[in-house]
C-alpha positions as CSV (number, residue, x, y, z in Angstrom):
1,M,-54.1,-5.4,9.1
2,K,-51.6,-7.4,11.5
3,K,-50.0,-9.0,8.6
4,S,-49.5,-6.3,6.8
5,L,-48.3,-5.1,9.7
6,I,-45.8,-7.5,10.1
7,V,-44.3,-7.8,6.2
8,L,-43.7,-4.0,6.1
9,S,-41.8,-4.7,9.4
10,V,-39.6,-7.4,7.4
11,L,-39.5,-5.8,5.4
12,L,-38.0,-2.1,6.5
13,L,-36.0,-4.5,8.4
14,S,-34.0,-6.2,5.2
15,G,-33.9,-2.7,3.8
16,A,-32.0,-1.2,6.6
17,A,-29.9,-4.3,6.7
18,A,-29.2,-3.6,3.1
19,L,-28.3,-0.3,3.4
20,A,-25.9,-1.4,6.5
21,Q,-24.2,-3.9,4.3
22,T,-23.6,-1.9,1.5
23,G,-22.6,0.7,3.6
24,E,-19.9,-1.5,5.3
25,Q,-19.0,-2.8,1.9
26,K,-18.0,1.0,0.4
27,K,-16.8,2.0,3.4
28,T,-14.1,-0.9,3.5
29,E,-13.5,-1.8,-0.3
30,V,-9.9,-2.9,0.3
31,I,-7.6,-2.3,-3.0
32,F,-4.1,-3.5,-1.2
33,E,-4.0,-4.9,2.1
34,D,0.0,-6.5,3.5
35,P,-0.8,-7.3,7.1
36,V,2.7,-9.6,6.5
37,A,1.6,-12.1,8.4
38,G,2.3,-15.6,6.5
39,E,5.2,-14.3,4.6
40,K,8.3,-16.1,4.7
41,V,10.6,-14.7,7.2
42,G,13.8,-13.8,5.8
43,G,12.5,-13.1,2.6
44,F,11.8,-9.8,0.7
45,P,7.7,-9.3,1.1
46,S,5.8,-10.7,-1.6
47,R,3.1,-8.0,-1.4
48,W,6.1,-5.4,-2.5
49,E,8.9,-4.3,-5.3
50,S,11.7,-2.5,-4.4
51,Y,12.1,1.4,-5.3
52,G,15.6,2.0,-4.7
53,G,18.1,2.3,-1.3
54,E,18.9,-1.3,0.7
55,A,16.9,-4.6,0.6
56,C,14.3,-5.2,3.1
57,Q,13.0,-8.5,4.5
58,V,10.0,-10.0,6.5
59,V,11.1,-10.5,10.3
60,K,9.7,-11.7,13.9
61,L,9.1,-8.7,16.1
62,D,8.3,-9.9,19.6
63,T,5.2,-12.2,18.7
64,V,4.5,-10.5,15.6
65,Q,6.1,-10.1,11.5
66,A,7.1,-7.0,10.2
67,I,8.7,-5.5,7.1
68,K,12.3,-4.4,7.9
69,L,13.2,-1.6,6.3
70,N,17.2,-2.1,6.1
71,E,20.1,0.7,6.4
72,W,19.8,4.1,6.2
73,Y,17.8,4.3,3.2
74,T,15.1,1.7,1.9
75,A,11.8,2.4,-0.4
76,I,9.4,0.0,-1.0
77,V,5.7,0.5,-3.6
78,P,3.2,-2.0,-3.3
79,K,2.5,-4.5,-6.3
80,M,0.0,-3.2,-8.5
81,K,-1.6,-4.3,-11.3
82,E,-2.1,-0.5,-12.6
83,E,0.1,1.9,-12.9
84,N,-2.0,4.6,-11.6
85,Y,-4.3,3.1,-8.8
86,L,-4.9,5.3,-5.8
87,P,-8.8,6.1,-6.7
88,E,-10.1,9.9,-6.1
89,A,-10.9,9.4,-2.3
90,F,-8.8,7.0,-0.8
91,T,-7.4,5.9,2.7
92,I,-3.6,4.5,3.5
93,E,-2.9,3.1,6.9
94,F,0.5,1.3,8.4
95,D,1.7,0.4,11.6
96,V,5.2,1.3,12.2
97,W,7.8,0.7,15.0
98,S,11.2,3.1,15.5
99,N,13.4,1.5,18.1
100,E,15.0,3.9,20.4
101,T,17.8,6.5,18.6
102,H,20.6,6.9,21.0
103,G,22.3,9.3,18.9
104,D,21.0,12.2,16.8
105,S,17.5,12.3,15.0
106,I,17.8,14.5,12.2
107,N,16.5,13.6,9.1
108,D,15.4,9.9,10.9
109,N,11.9,9.3,9.3
110,I,9.1,7.2,7.7
111,V,8.2,8.8,4.9
112,L,4.8,8.5,2.9
113,Y,5.0,9.9,-1.1
114,L,1.9,10.1,-2.4
115,F,2.8,11.0,-6.3
116,S,0.8,11.9,-9.7
117,E,1.7,11.0,-13.3
118,N,3.1,14.3,-14.0
119,R,5.4,14.4,-10.7
120,E,6.9,12.6,-8.4
121,D,6.2,13.7,-5.2
122,D,2.9,16.1,-5.1
123,I,2.5,15.3,-0.8
124,V,5.5,13.9,1.0
125,V,4.6,13.4,4.6
126,W,8.0,12.5,7.3
127,L,7.0,11.0,10.4
128,N,9.9,10.6,13.1
129,P,8.6,8.0,15.9
130,A,11.3,8.5,18.0
131,Y,11.1,11.9,17.8
132,G,11.9,13.4,21.6
133,V,13.8,10.3,22.7
134,S,16.8,10.9,21.2
135,G,19.8,12.9,22.5
136,G,21.4,15.8,20.5
137,D,19.6,18.2,17.8
138,K,16.5,17.2,17.2
139,H,14.1,17.1,13.9
140,A,10.5,18.1,13.7
141,P,7.9,15.2,14.8
142,L,6.1,15.5,11.1
143,C,7.0,17.3,8.2
144,Y,4.9,18.2,4.9
145,E,5.4,19.5,1.6
146,Y,3.2,19.4,-1.1
147,Y,1.9,21.1,-4.8
148,S,-1.4,22.6,-5.3
149,P,-4.1,21.5,-8.7
150,D,-2.0,24.9,-9.5
151,D,1.3,23.6,-8.8
152,E,2.2,26.0,-6.1
153,Y,4.5,24.4,-3.7
154,H,3.5,24.6,0.1
155,E,5.8,23.3,3.5
156,G,5.3,23.3,6.7
157,Q,5.5,20.7,10.0
158,A,3.2,20.1,13.1
159,T,4.2,21.6,16.0
160,E,6.1,19.2,18.8
161,T,3.0,19.5,22.0
162,E,0.3,18.0,19.0
163,L,3.1,15.1,18.7
164,D,4.5,14.6,21.9
165,P,2.1,12.6,23.3
166,L,1.1,10.6,20.2
167,I,4.3,9.1,19.1
168,E,6.9,6.8,21.0
169,A,9.8,4.2,20.3
170,N,9.8,0.3,21.3
171,T,5.6,0.2,20.2
172,W,3.4,0.4,17.0
173,V,2.0,4.3,16.3
174,K,-0.8,3.6,13.3
175,A,-0.4,6.2,11.2
176,K,-3.1,7.2,8.7
177,A,-3.6,9.6,5.2
178,T,-6.9,10.2,3.5
179,F,-7.5,12.1,0.5
180,D,-10.9,13.5,-1.0
181,K,-11.2,16.5,-3.5
182,G,-8.6,18.2,-3.0
183,A,-8.4,17.7,1.1
184,F,-5.4,15.9,2.8
185,R,-5.6,14.4,6.3
186,Y,-2.5,12.3,8.3
187,Y,-3.6,10.9,11.7
188,V,-1.5,9.6,14.5
189,N,-2.6,6.8,16.6
190,G,-6.3,8.2,16.0
191,T,-5.7,11.8,15.7
192,L,-5.5,14.5,13.9
193,V,-2.7,16.1,13.3
194,L,-2.5,17.2,9.3
195,S,-5.5,18.9,7.5
196,L,-4.4,20.4,4.0
197,N,-6.3,21.8,1.4
198,E,-6.3,22.4,-2.7
199,V,-4.0,19.7,-2.7
200,A,-3.3,17.8,-6.3
201,R,-4.4,14.7,-7.0
202,P,-1.9,11.7,-6.5
203,T,-2.2,8.1,-7.8
204,R,0.3,6.3,-6.7
205,M,2.1,5.4,-3.4
206,R,6.0,5.1,-2.2
207,L,6.4,4.3,1.3
208,V,10.7,5.3,2.5
209,S,12.5,4.8,5.5
210,V,15.3,7.2,6.2
211,S,17.9,6.5,9.4
212,N,20.7,8.4,9.8
213,C,21.8,7.8,13.7
214,D,24.2,6.2,14.9
215,E,21.8,2.5,15.0
216,Q,20.5,0.7,11.9
217,D,17.5,-1.2,10.7
218,R,15.4,0.9,12.8
219,F,12.0,0.7,10.9
220,F,9.3,-1.9,10.9
221,L,5.6,-1.4,9.2
222,R,3.2,-4.2,9.0
223,N,-0.6,-3.8,8.5
224,I,-0.2,-1.7,5.5
225,R,-4.0,-1.4,3.3
226,I,-5.0,0.9,0.5
227,I,-9.1,1.6,1.0
228,K,-11.4,3.1,-1.6
229,G,-13.0,6.1,-0.1
230,I,-12.2,7.7,3.0
């Protein structure tokens, strides 16, 4: 009887370990990843392609390497074998650094575009990491627009009180977007700041920097990942 209990305990533990491993693998099935570490400083990031605008390059920012998005407009897309690579449920993560703005911060953002086979802008989220530190007029810290599966257009913005405590200049800000069954969520430093439902399903992504302030070369990226599932 004791031997049977021991065997049963071993089987239960093995099964639990297998389930835990399977869950972990499902949770961390990475489709695309670029920590930027190990890239050649001064060169174009090897895991990306330019989608227009100014060039970008790998630089050393403090003690880490990052992708610097140059001048007033830069657009990049990940190098992927398939044209439509985002699964039905996915997570996109990236760290963004923004220098402090001493001028006007209107239209000064890091932009996540998610688009499908038939549309170039199913979901667009503008994040201004330096909001609140600039002088003059201010653009909202986070704005968005999206289309529903029925092709209805929607737009809006997060309130200042939600984002002011979460974002600041001259430090790494963590952004995360998730999509599953028409539900889109956007997080800043681990806090949910945008929740949308009945959103058209995107199949590709693009990262864009827009900087119309006096300072150039304001946005830096690292630790970009696309993960299957949420």
